[in-house]
C-alpha positions in Angstrom: 89.2 105.0 135.4 92.7 105.7 134.0 92.8 108.6 131.6 93.1 107.6 128.0 96.6 108.8 126.9 97.3 107.4 123.5 100.8 107.5 121.9 99.2 107.7 118.4 95.8 107.9 116.7 94.7 106.2 113.5 92.8 108.5 111.2 90.0 107.1 109.1 89.5 109.9 106.6 91.1 107.7 103.9 88.7 104.8 104.5 85.8 104.4 102.1 84.5 102.7 99.0 86.2 102.1 95.7 85.1 105.3 94.1 86.3 107.4 97.0 89.6 105.5 97.3 90.5 105.7 93.6 89.2 109.2 92.9 90.5 111.0 96.0 93.2 108.8 97.5 94.7 107.4 94.4 94.0 103.8 95.3 91.4 101.6 96.9 92.3 99.3 99.8 90.2 96.2 100.3 88.2 95.9 103.6 90.1 92.7 104.5 93.4 94.6 104.5 91.9 97.3 106.7 90.7 94.6 109.1 94.3 93.3 109.2 95.5 96.8 110.0 93.0 96.9 112.9 94.5 93.6 114.2 98.0 95.1 113.9 96.8 98.2 115.9 95.7 96.0 118.8 99.0 94.1 118.8 100.9 97.5 118.7 98.7 98.9 121.5 97.4 101.8 119.4 93.8 100.7 118.7 92.3 104.2 118.7 90.4 105.5 115.7 89.4 109.0 114.9 86.1 109.4 112.9 83.6 111.9 111.7 80.4 111.5 109.8 81.8 112.8 106.5 84.9 110.6 106.4 85.1 108.4 103.4 82.1 110.2 102.0 80.1 109.0 105.0 81.3 105.3 104.9 84.1 105.2 107.4 81.9 105.1 110.5 79.7 102.3 109.1 82.8 100.4 108.1 84.3 100.3 111.6 81.0 99.4 113.1 80.8 96.4 110.7 84.4 95.4 111.4 83.8 95.4 115.2 84.6 98.0 117.9 85.3 95.6 120.7 88.6 96.4 122.5 89.1 99.5 120.5 88.7 103.2 121.3 86.5 105.5 119.3 87.0 109.2 118.7 84.0 110.9 117.1 82.9 114.5 116.3 80.0 116.8 116.1 80.6 119.3 113.2 78.4 122.4 113.6 77.9 123.6 110.0 74.8 125.5 111.1 73.9 127.4 114.2 72.9 125.5 117.3 69.5 123.9 117.4 68.2 122.1 120.5 68.9 118.4 120.2 71.2 118.7 117.3 74.2 117.1 119.0 72.1 114.3 120.6 70.6 113.5 117.2 74.1 113.3 115.6 75.7 111.2 118.3 72.8 108.7 118.3 73.4 108.2 114.6 77.1 107.7 115.4 76.4 105.1 118.1 74.1 103.2 115.7 77.0 103.2 113.2 79.5 102.0 115.8 77.1 99.4 117.2 77.8 100.5 120.8 76.3 102.8 123.5 79.1 105.3 124.0 82.1 106.9 122.4 85.4 107.3 124.1 86.2 110.8 123.0 83.8 113.3 121.5 84.9 116.5 119.9 83.2 119.8 119.1 84.7 120.0 115.7 84.4 123.8 115.1 84.0 126.7 117.5 80.5 127.7 116.4 78.0 128.5 119.2 80.5 127.1 121.7 78.4 127.3 124.9 75.2 126.0 123.4 76.9 123.0 121.8 79.0 122.2 124.9 76.0 122.5 127.1 74.4 119.7 125.2 77.6 117.7 125.0 77.8 118.0 128.8 74.3 116.4 129.1 75.4 113.5 127.0 78.6 113.1 129.1 76.5 113.0 132.3 74.4 110.2 130.7 77.5 108.1 130.0 77.3 108.4 126.2 80.6 110.2 126.1 83.7 109.4 128.2 85.9 112.3 127.3 85.2 115.7 125.8 87.5 117.6 123.5 87.5 120.5 121.0 88.9 120.7 117.5 90.1 123.6 115.3 89.8 126.0 118.3 92.2 128.9 118.9 93.8 129.4 122.3 91.1 131.9 123.4 88.4 129.6 122.3 90.0 126.7 124.1 90.1 128.7 127.3 86.4 129.6 126.9 85.6 125.9 126.3 87.5 124.8 129.4 85.6 127.4 131.5 82.3 126.1 130.3 83.2 122.5 130.9 84.6 123.3 134.3 81.2 124.7 135.3 79.8 121.2 134.8 82.8 119.6 136.6 83.9 118.0 133.3 87.5 118.2 132.3 88.6 119.4 128.9 90.3 116.2 127.7 92.0 117.4 124.6 92.5 119.8 121.7 92.6 118.3 118.2 94.2 120.8 115.7 96.4 120.6 112.6 100.1 120.1 113.5 103.0 119.0 111.4 106.6 119.9 110.6 105.1 122.5 108.2 102.3 123.7 110.5 103.5 124.6 114.0 101.3 127.7 114.6 99.8 126.3 117.8 103.2 125.9 119.3 104.3 129.4 118.3 101.1 131.1 119.6 101.1 129.4 123.0 98.2 126.9 122.6 100.4 123.8 122.9 102.1 125.1 126.0 98.7 126.0 127.5 97.6 122.4 126.9 100.7 121.1 128.7 100.3 123.4 131.6 96.6 122.3 132.1 97.2 118.5 131.5 95.2 118.7 128.3 96.2 116.4 125.5 97.0 117.8 122.0 96.2 115.6 119.1 97.8 116.7 115.8 95.8 115.9 112.7 97.4 115.6 109.3 100.8 114.9 110.7 101.9 113.8 107.2 100.1 116.7 105.4 97.8 114.3 103.6 100.6 112.1 102.5 103.0 114.8 101.3 105.6 114.5 104.0 106.9 111.2 102.7 109.9 110.2 100.8 109.7 112.1 97.5 111.7 109.3 95.8 108.9 106.8 96.2 105.8 109.1 96.5 102.7 107.7 94.8 100.5 110.1 92.9 96.9 110.8 93.9 94.5 113.6 93.1 94.9 115.0 96.6 98.7 115.1 96.3 98.5 116.6 92.8 96.4 119.5 94.1 99.5 120.6 96.2 102.1 119.7 93.6 103.3 123.2 93.0 104.1 123.7 96.7 105.7 120.2 97.0 108.3 121.1 94.3 109.6 123.8 96.8 110.0 121.4 99.7 113.2 119.8 98.5 115.4 121.3 101.3 112.9 119.9 103.9 113.0 116.5 102.3 116.8 116.4 102.3 116.9 117.0 106.1 114.2 114.4 106.7 116.0 111.9 104.6 119.2 112.4 106.6 117.4 112.1 109.9 115.7 108.9 108.7 119.0 107.4 107.7 120.5 108.3 111.1 117.7 106.5 112.9 117.3 103.7 110.3 113.6 104.6 109.8 111.4 105.7 106.9 111.0 109.3 105.9 107.4 109.6 106.9 108.3 108.2 110.3 110.5 111.3 110.8 107.3 113.4 110.7 105.6 111.1 113.2 108.6 111.1 115.5 108.9 114.9 115.2 105.4 115.3 116.6 105.8 112.8 119.3 109.1 114.4 120.4 107.3 117.8 120.6 104.6 116.3 122.9 102.0 116.1 120.2 100.0 112.9 119.6 100.3 112.2 115.9 97.2 111.3 113.9 97.9 109.4 110.7 95.6 107.7 108.2 96.4 104.0 108.2 94.7 101.4 105.9 97.4 98.8 105.8 99.1 96.7 108.6 102.6 98.0 107.6 101.4 101.6 108.0 100.1 100.9 111.5 103.4 99.3 112.4 105.4 102.3 111.1 103.3 104.6 113.2 103.7 102.5 116.3 107.5 102.3 115.9 107.9 106.0 115.1 106.2 107.3 118.2 108.8 105.5 120.3 111.6 107.4 118.7 112.8 110.7 120.2 114.7 113.0 117.8 117.6 115.0 119.2 117.4 118.7 119.8 119.8 119.2 116.9 117.6 117.2 114.6 114.5 119.1 115.6 116.3 122.4 115.1 117.5 121.4 111.6 114.0 120.2 110.6 112.3 123.4 111.9 114.9 125.7 110.2 114.4 123.9 106.9 110.6 124.2 107.2 110.7 127.9 108.2 113.1 128.8 105.4 110.8 127.4 102.7 107.8 129.1 104.4 105.3 126.8 102.7 101.9 126.0 104.2 100.2 123.0 102.7 96.9 123.0 104.6 97.5 125.6 107.3 96.3 125.9 110.9 93.1 127.8 110.0 92.0 125.8 107.0 88.5 125.3 108.6 88.1 128.9 109.9 85.8 129.9 106.9 83.3 127.4 108.1 83.0 128.9 111.6 79.8 130.9 111.9 79.7 134.3 113.5 78.1 134.5 116.9 74.4 135.4 116.9 73.6 138.6 118.7 
């Protein structure tokens, strides 16, 4: 079987019901429009969806199961908010499969590095049973990734990928060596929140939402970054958010972006085909480093990682 190597991933954290859409995301997108977006994803050859049980207040997984998961790839997660208990991963993935209306997931991630060995031991069992095709880890440090790889190697299971936050404003994993380690070991790096929850868009047309307003004070200081992004966008005849997507793709990171509309899917598919020049990358990075602003940060979920039991 050929290894699944996507050029882009569609995030579903913005999917959900009317209350969630309006209260958190600023607007609600009808299910029929999301279905059209899924059709567009097939045509653009990026039909890969990243899910988790809490996305859309628990509704996203049920939505995609209702819409149909034939000819699409599913990325799902186990999030260990508590210490490991025997059967916890199995119980969770069986609920996932019921939601997805299928008997396997393409990629399954250990979402946080709590009780790494115990959770990966159980994930390995599920992999051997055919319920999981690829195993990845998410929000892990370099040292934790090395440990996870060693555990999976003992089962003769490859570590497929690492899914961590990466964007123009969050390049910690590149600076501390994790991204390079992934490349050296043929491990894919998926960068979630490529657009920083919709903040790395054109400020001249940005729509307001409660989530964006929460970061409004920081956004006001990003003017110099936006100016560079706008110039790069004009040079390539693309939209400003596509610059953020192309930036990740150029750096060898698979961008993950929330898409609910067909035009958003099309923008993502087009952006990952663009390669920015070394000069453009340098100007973008210098602008980002000079403002020194972190919207979400590389370790945003670290407070949820439980200490190892003695």
